[in-house]
N, C-alpha and C positions, 0 to 999 in steps of 0.2 A: 504494500500500500504506500502510495506516495505521500510524503509529509510536506506540507507547504511552509514557506517562510512567513513568520508572523509580522514582519515589518521590514525596515531598511536592512539590506543585506550587508554583511561584513565588508564586501567590496567597496561600499560607500563610506566606510569609516575613514576618518582623517589619516593621512599618511603618518603624522607624528605618532599616532597610536600604534600603527603597524611597525614603525621603526623602534619602538620602545625607547624613545629619546627623552621622555619626561614622565613624571608621575601623574596620576589622575585618570588613567585609562584602565578600567576594571573589567575582569572576566567574572561571570557569575555561574553558579550551579547550586543544586541542593543535593545533600546526601540524606538518605533515609535509612531507617532501621527496618521496621515492619512495613510491608506494603499494603496493610489493611485499610489505610485511609484514616485511621483513628490516632495514629502516632504523630508526634511533632517531627519536624525535619530540621536539618542544619543548613542555613543559608551560608554559602561559602563565596566570598568575594576576594579576588586576587588582583593586586595592582600589577600591570604588565611590566612596568619598568623595574620595580624593586622586588617583586614577588611577595610583598607584604600581604598578609591575609587578614581579613576580618571575618569572623564567624559569629553567627547568632542563631540561637534556637528559636524557631518560629512555630506557630501553632499547627500549621498544616502545609501540605504541598499544593497550595492554591494561589491563584493570581491575587486574591484578596489579601492573604497573609503576607505575600511578598510586597505588594504595593503598600500595605499598612506599615510595614517596617520602614520603607523608604520615605513615606510621608512623615512618620514620627521622627526619623533621623534628620530630615530637612528642617523640621520645626525646632529640634534641639540645637542644631548647628547654626541655623539662620541660612537664608537663601544664598548669600554671597559665599560663605565658608563652604556650604554644601557643594556648590558648583565649582569651587576651587579644588576641592578634594575629588569630586566625582565628575570629571569632564565628559567621559563617555562610559557607557556600559555595554558590554558584549555578552550575550547569553545564547544558549541553544534555543530550540523551538519547543521546549517543554511547556505544557499548559500553564504551569505556575508563573511563567514569564510572558504570557500572552497579552497582558494589559500594561506592561511596563511603560510603554510610550505615553500612557495617561499621567504618569507621575514623574517622568524624567524626560528631558528634552532631547538627549542624544543617546538613543539606544540602537544597537545594531545586533542583528541575529546571524549566527553562523549558518552555513549551509546544512540542510538536514543530514543527520548521521555523519557529522564531521567533528568529532570531539577534539581532534588535533588543532582545530582553529581556536581553541581555548586551552592550549597546551599547559601553560603555567598553572591554571586552575585545576586541571586534571592531575598534575603532579602533586599539588598541595592537597588535593582530595586523598591521594594515596598516603601522604604523610598523616593526615587526620585519621585514616582508617587503622593506623597502628594503635590508636587509643579508642576510637569509636568503632567497635567491631560490627562488621556487616551482619545483618540479621538480628542484632540486638536492638531492642526498642530504644529510640532516642529519648523517650520519656524516662528511661532508666538512668540517664545522665543528667546531672544538674547543669544549669547554665554556667555556673562557676567552673565545673569540670571542663566544659567545652571551651570556655575562655582561657583556662589554664593551659590546655593543649595548644590552643592557638598562639598563646604567648610563647610557649616553648618553641613552636615552629618559627615564629617571627624572630627569635633570638638565636636560632640554630646557625652555626657557621656554615657557609655554603661555598663550595669550590668555585662556582660561577662568579662569586664576588671575592675571590682570593682570601677566603676565610672570614670575611665580614658577614654579618647577618643581613637578612632582608630589612630588618628594622633600622640597622645602621645606614643602609643605602637610602631607605625612604626618608629618614630624618635629615640626612645630609642634603638630599634634593629638596625637601620641603622647606628647610630653613635657609636655603641659598638666596 
């Protein structure tokens, strides 16, 4: 069955996002435990330049839950800071991202069945899976546990950055 693209295609994303030459261009995904629809999911956001991750436990794998998270985040940060941090968002064509363009101005969608187009996000998902076991209910994990795992990932020395962490790279770029 053919899967359609939900909005602007990744090919339309600004070149600066493709080149990983600045922070603020994010890849999105969700990871789930049980697929029964009653479990929470983890929203995983990865900055393309620094590979910094933001993870949050959200109520469900729905467009409403994802959009609610971004609306609340924009309210907390203020519009100017929010759009400085989140210049573009790239997601797959999952139904939970189907209405992202209603809450964010610069959303791009990968080609259907092309997870490599969000490669940094997929690698960080594998990191997360070391602690958040596949098949285990997300509700079994506290938000604090998920955030602690995320913090560990963000401070882990990475070969791609000559032993610096993603957080080191992000902070240096953010405060330049």
